[in-house]
C-alpha positions as CSV (number, residue, x, y, z in Angstrom):
1,S,103.5,102.1,119.2
2,T,105.4,105.0,120.8
3,G,103.6,108.3,120.3
4,L,100.4,106.7,119.0
5,T,96.9,107.4,120.3
6,E,94.9,104.6,121.8
7,D,92.8,104.3,118.7
8,Q,95.9,104.0,116.5
9,K,97.3,101.3,118.9
10,E,94.1,99.4,118.4
11,F,94.3,99.7,114.6
12,Q,97.9,98.5,114.8
13,K,97.0,95.5,117.0
14,V,94.1,94.4,114.7
15,A,96.4,94.7,111.7
16,L,99.3,92.8,113.4
17,D,97.0,90.0,114.5
18,F,95.5,89.7,111.0
19,A,99.0,89.6,109.5
20,A,100.2,86.9,112.0
21,K,97.1,84.7,111.6
22,E,95.8,85.3,108.0
23,M,98.9,86.2,106.0
24,A,102.2,85.0,107.5
25,P,101.3,81.3,107.5
26,Y,100.6,81.5,103.7
27,M,103.2,84.0,102.6
28,A,105.6,81.4,101.2
29,E,102.9,79.4,99.4
30,W,101.4,82.6,97.8
31,D,104.9,83.4,96.6
32,E,105.8,80.0,95.3
33,K,102.5,79.3,93.6
34,E,101.9,82.9,92.5
35,I,98.5,83.0,94.2
36,F,96.6,86.3,94.3
37,P,94.9,85.9,97.7
38,V,91.5,87.4,96.9
39,E,89.6,85.9,99.8
40,T,92.2,86.9,102.4
41,M,92.1,90.5,101.1
42,R,88.3,90.5,101.3
43,K,88.7,89.4,105.0
44,A,91.0,92.4,105.5
45,A,88.4,94.6,103.8
46,Q,85.9,93.5,106.5
47,L,88.2,95.1,109.0
48,G,88.0,98.3,107.0
49,F,91.3,97.9,105.1
50,G,89.9,98.1,101.6
51,G,89.3,101.9,101.6
52,I,91.3,103.1,104.7
53,Y,91.4,106.8,103.8
54,V,88.2,106.9,101.8
55,K,85.1,108.7,103.1
56,P,82.6,106.6,105.1
57,D,79.6,107.6,102.9
58,V,80.9,105.3,100.1
59,G,82.1,102.5,102.4
60,G,85.5,103.8,103.4
61,S,87.0,103.9,106.9
62,G,87.7,107.6,106.8
63,L,91.0,107.3,108.6
64,S,94.0,109.6,108.4
65,R,97.2,109.1,106.4
66,L,99.1,108.3,109.6
67,D,96.5,105.7,110.6
68,T,96.9,104.2,107.1
69,S,100.7,104.1,107.4
70,I,100.5,102.3,110.7
71,I,98.1,99.7,109.3
72,F,100.1,99.0,106.1
73,E,103.3,98.7,108.2
74,A,101.6,96.1,110.4
75,L,100.0,94.1,107.6
76,S,103.4,94.0,105.7
77,T,104.9,92.0,108.5
78,G,102.6,89.2,107.4
79,C,103.1,89.4,103.6
80,T,104.8,92.5,102.0
81,S,103.8,91.6,98.5
82,T,100.0,91.3,99.3
83,T,100.0,94.4,101.4
84,A,101.8,96.4,98.7
85,Y,99.0,95.5,96.3
86,M,96.4,96.5,98.9
87,S,98.2,99.9,99.2
88,I,97.9,100.5,95.4
89,H,94.2,99.4,95.5
90,N,93.6,101.9,98.4
91,M,95.3,104.7,96.4
92,C,93.0,104.0,93.4
93,V,89.8,104.1,95.5
94,W,91.0,107.3,97.1
95,M,91.5,108.9,93.7
96,I,88.0,108.0,92.6
97,D,86.6,109.2,96.0
98,T,88.5,112.5,95.9
99,F,88.3,113.5,92.2
100,G,85.1,111.7,91.1
101,N,81.7,113.3,91.1
102,E,78.9,111.9,93.4
103,E,77.6,109.5,90.8
104,Q,81.1,108.1,90.2
105,R,81.9,107.8,93.9
106,H,78.7,105.9,94.6
107,R,79.1,103.7,91.5
108,F,82.7,102.6,92.1
109,C,83.8,103.0,95.7
110,P,81.5,100.8,97.7
111,S,82.4,97.6,95.8
112,L,86.1,98.6,95.9
113,C,86.1,99.3,99.6
114,S,84.6,95.9,100.3
115,M,87.1,94.4,97.9
116,E,84.3,92.7,96.1
117,K,86.1,94.4,93.2
118,F,89.8,95.2,92.9
119,A,91.5,98.2,91.3
120,S,94.8,98.9,89.4
121,Y,96.7,102.1,88.7
122,C,97.8,102.6,85.1
123,L,100.4,105.3,84.6
124,T,103.6,103.7,83.4
125,E,104.1,102.8,79.8
126,P,106.7,100.8,77.9
127,G,108.4,104.1,76.8
128,S,107.6,106.3,79.7
129,G,108.4,105.2,83.2
130,S,110.0,108.0,85.3
131,D,109.1,110.5,82.5
132,A,105.4,110.0,83.1
133,A,104.4,113.3,81.5
134,S,105.5,112.0,78.1
135,L,103.0,109.1,78.1
136,L,101.5,108.3,74.7
137,T,98.3,106.4,75.4
138,S,95.7,108.5,73.6
139,A,92.0,109.1,74.2
140,Q,90.2,110.7,71.2
141,R,86.8,112.2,72.1
142,K,83.9,111.1,69.9
143,G,80.5,112.4,71.2
144,D,79.8,110.9,74.6
145,T,82.8,108.5,74.5
146,Y,86.6,108.4,74.3
147,I,88.4,106.0,72.0
148,L,91.5,104.8,73.8
149,N,94.6,103.4,72.2
150,G,98.0,102.5,73.7
151,S,99.3,100.3,76.4
152,K,100.5,100.4,80.0
153,A,103.4,98.4,81.5
154,F,104.1,96.8,84.9
155,I,100.5,97.1,86.1
156,S,99.9,95.5,89.5
157,G,96.9,93.3,89.5
158,G,96.6,93.7,85.7
159,G,94.2,91.1,84.2
160,D,92.9,89.9,87.6
161,T,91.4,93.2,88.7
162,D,88.1,94.8,87.8
163,V,88.7,98.6,87.7
164,Y,91.6,100.5,86.0
165,V,92.4,104.1,86.8
166,V,94.1,105.1,83.5
167,M,96.2,108.2,82.7
168,C,95.9,109.1,79.0
169,R,96.5,111.9,76.6
170,T,93.4,113.9,75.5
171,G,95.3,117.1,74.6
172,G,98.8,118.3,73.5
173,P,102.2,117.1,74.8
174,G,103.3,117.5,78.4
175,P,101.4,117.1,81.7
176,K,98.6,119.5,80.8
177,G,97.4,117.2,78.0
178,I,96.7,114.3,80.3
179,S,93.3,113.2,81.6
180,C,92.2,110.3,83.9
181,L,89.7,107.7,82.9
182,V,88.2,104.8,84.9
183,L,87.9,101.6,82.9
184,E,86.1,98.4,83.8
185,K,87.2,94.9,82.9
186,G,85.2,93.6,80.0
187,M,85.0,96.8,78.1
188,P,85.5,96.2,74.3
189,G,89.1,96.8,73.2
190,L,90.6,96.3,76.7
191,S,93.1,93.3,76.9
192,F,96.1,92.2,78.8
193,G,99.6,91.0,78.2
194,K,101.3,87.8,79.6
195,K,101.7,87.5,83.3
196,E,105.2,88.7,84.1
197,K,107.7,86.5,85.9
198,K,109.2,88.6,88.8
199,V,111.9,88.3,91.4
200,G,109.4,89.1,94.2
201,W,105.8,90.5,94.6
202,N,104.6,87.1,93.4
203,S,101.3,87.1,95.3
204,Q,100.1,89.8,92.9
205,P,100.0,89.4,89.1
206,T,101.7,92.0,86.9
207,R,100.7,92.4,83.2
208,A,100.7,95.0,80.4
209,V,97.2,96.6,80.0
210,I,96.4,97.1,76.3
211,F,93.8,99.5,74.7
212,E,92.8,98.9,71.1
213,D,90.0,101.3,70.1
214,C,88.7,100.8,73.6
215,V,85.4,102.7,74.0
216,V,85.1,104.5,77.3
217,P,82.1,106.7,78.3
218,V,82.9,110.4,79.0
219,G,81.0,109.8,82.3
220,N,84.0,107.7,83.4
221,R,86.5,110.6,83.3
222,L,87.7,111.8,86.7
223,G,87.8,115.6,87.0
224,A,88.2,117.8,84.0
225,E,90.2,117.2,80.8
226,G,93.8,118.0,81.5
227,Q,93.6,117.3,85.2
228,G,94.9,113.8,84.9
229,F,98.6,114.4,85.7
230,S,97.7,116.4,88.8
231,I,95.4,113.6,89.9
232,A,98.1,111.0,89.3
233,M,100.8,112.9,91.2
234,Q,98.5,113.6,94.2
235,G,97.7,109.9,94.3
236,L,101.4,109.1,94.2
237,N,102.2,111.3,97.2
238,G,100.0,109.0,99.3
239,G,101.3,106.0,97.4
240,R,104.8,106.8,98.3
241,I,103.9,106.9,102.0
242,N,102.0,103.6,101.6
243,I,104.9,101.8,99.9
244,A,107.4,103.2,102.4
245,S,105.1,101.8,105.2
246,C,105.2,98.4,103.6
247,S,109.0,98.6,103.6
248,L,108.9,99.4,107.3
249,G,106.8,96.2,108.0
250,A,109.2,94.0,106.0
251,A,112.2,95.5,107.9
252,H,110.5,95.2,111.3
253,A,109.8,91.5,110.6
254,S,113.4,90.9,109.4
255,V,114.9,92.5,112.5
256,L,112.8,90.1,114.6
257,L,113.9,87.1,112.5
258,A,117.5,88.1,112.8
259,Q,117.2,88.6,116.6
260,E,115.7,85.1,116.9
261,H,118.4,83.5,114.7
262,L,121.2,85.2,116.6
263,T,119.8,83.8,119.8
264,V,119.4,80.1,118.7
265,R,122.2,79.7,116.3
266,K,125.6,78.6,117.7
267,Q,129.0,79.0,116.2
268,F,132.4,78.4,117.8
269,G,130.7,77.0,120.9
270,E,128.4,80.0,121.7
271,P,125.3,81.7,120.4
272,L,125.8,84.3,117.6
273,A,124.1,86.8,119.9
274,N,127.4,86.8,122.0
275,N,129.3,88.2,119.0
276,Q,129.8,91.9,119.5
277,Y,130.1,92.7,115.8
278,L,126.6,91.1,115.2
279,Q,125.3,92.9,118.3
280,F,126.4,96.2,116.8
281,R,124.9,95.4,113.4
282,L,121.5,94.5,115.0
283,A,121.6,97.8,117.0
284,E,122.2,99.7,113.7
285,M,119.3,97.9,112.0
286,A,116.9,98.8,114.8
287,T,118.1,102.4,114.8
288,R,117.8,102.8,111.1
289,L,114.3,101.2,111.2
290,L,113.2,103.7,113.9
291,A,114.6,106.7,111.9
292,A,112.8,105.5,108.8
293,R,109.5,105.0,110.7
294,L,109.7,108.6,112.1
295,M,110.3,110.0,108.7
296,V,107.4,108.2,107.2
297,R,105.0,109.1,110.0
298,N,106.1,112.8,109.8
299,A,105.4,112.8,106.0
300,A,102.0,111.1,106.6
301,R,101.0,113.9,109.0
302,A,102.2,116.6,106.6
303,L,100.1,115.0,103.8
304,Q,97.1,114.7,106.0
305,D,97.4,118.4,107.1
306,G,97.8,119.6,103.5
307,R,101.1,121.2,104.2
308,E,103.0,123.0,101.4
309,D,106.1,120.8,102.0
310,A,104.1,117.5,102.0
311,A,105.1,116.4,98.5
312,V,108.8,116.8,99.2
313,L,108.5,115.2,102.6
314,C,106.7,112.2,101.0
315,S,109.6,111.9,98.5
316,M,112.2,112.1,101.2
317,A,110.4,109.5,103.3
318,K,110.0,107.1,100.3
319,L,113.6,107.5,99.4
320,F,115.0,107.0,102.9
321,A,112.7,104.3,104.1
322,T,112.8,102.1,101.0
323,D,116.6,102.3,100.8
324,E,117.2,101.8,104.5
325,C,114.7,99.0,104.9
326,F,116.1,97.1,102.0
327,G,119.5,97.3,103.7
328,I,118.0,96.1,106.9
329,C,116.4,93.1,105.3
330,N,119.5,92.3,103.3
331,Q,121.6,92.5,106.5
332,A,119.1,90.2,108.3
333,L,119.6,87.7,105.5
334,Q,123.4,87.9,105.9
335,M,123.1,87.2,109.6
336,H,121.3,84.0,108.7
337,G,124.3,82.8,106.7
338,G,123.5,80.1,104.2
339,Y,120.2,79.5,105.8
340,G,119.1,83.0,104.8
341,Y,119.4,82.0,101.1
342,L,117.0,79.0,101.5
343,K,113.3,79.5,100.7
344,D,112.4,77.7,104.0
345,Y,113.4,80.9,105.7
346,A,111.1,83.9,105.4
347,V,113.9,86.5,105.4
348,Q,114.9,85.9,101.8
349,Q,111.3,86.6,100.7
350,F,111.2,89.9,102.5
351,V,114.4,90.8,100.6
352,R,112.9,89.8,97.3
353,D,109.6,91.5,97.9
354,I,111.0,94.8,99.2
355,R,113.6,95.3,96.5
356,V,111.1,96.7,94.0
357,H,110.0,99.4,96.4
358,Q,113.1,101.4,95.4
359,I,111.8,101.4,91.9
360,L,108.0,101.9,91.9
361,E,105.8,104.9,92.9
362,G,108.6,107.0,91.4
363,T,112.2,105.6,91.4
364,N,114.4,106.7,94.2
365,E,116.5,108.6,91.6
366,V,113.3,110.6,90.8
367,M,112.8,111.1,94.6
368,R,116.3,112.7,94.7
369,M,115.4,114.9,91.8
370,I,112.2,116.1,93.5
371,V,114.1,116.9,96.7
372,A,117.0,118.6,95.0
373,R,114.6,120.7,92.8
374,N,112.8,121.8,96.0
375,L,116.0,122.8,97.7
376,L,117.5,124.7,94.7
377,Q,114.3,126.6,94.0
378,G,114.6,127.9,97.6
């Protein structure tokens, strides 16, 4: 809480309490049974967590990017997988709120902010992951509609959610030919692949999203034709802060679990906490966590202020926080010894759930490319 305003400390406390009471006790069950905890998320939405940085006139909380980071970090201590889905949902609602016209904002956002309906972000395709500008899903305009054909891969919430923010090609090759359409479940020609079996993130379903002559009204396009790639990237700047914040929460919880285990577990006749090597490792974990948190919060402020360096700072924060926080969680598991590898102990789930954060919202290799390009362009 250091450096936070009184309001931010209150948001943090509300989110930590919700995580401890409504998420942590069920985290293992949601993981094991692959439950998408819809009702729990709707309870979170009643606290304003369904549209945290969405404008209040359509049901959002109107909070800042820093406020959002604080909230997602706190919620992630209860269940990282569920919070990560909520962060993607929030990104989608923000995109509609920011780039939609008034009719679209008032049609989609209120039910998404209340989490009566849920949203999914559809950019990645089977043949275009990091190279998003080469996506092939096509939208041919016919009168007042687009005819959509193609597929998206690895879509969080796919099949269980109601609204799909889809990047598709309406023009020529490259980023300038991409537009953004909002689809609703039940539209003819919209279908879903099998539910993927994943290492972690099991409280949110992941499926392919398939378009076969899917008819979408032109009135469902966000912004102008050709603006889609810019919309997608601006959404991802915030998404990178969000997912980095979820990593912070997992690492924070793992440090606490390691601290407790070192205190109660005895080896060679004394608590592990008396072992200087483990003391030093714990100190390093806490230091790396704090460094990552400061980077994420700095980037969140830059994004909120619209600074010119915001995109590169978001990339740096995502790269550093997701790498460091995975290392922290993994070290916490190691400190648990064999117990850390048992599913009775929460630390292994934080390790499994946080691993994918180094891949999604732009892989950490792509983050390095963005940072290097910025440096070399001077």
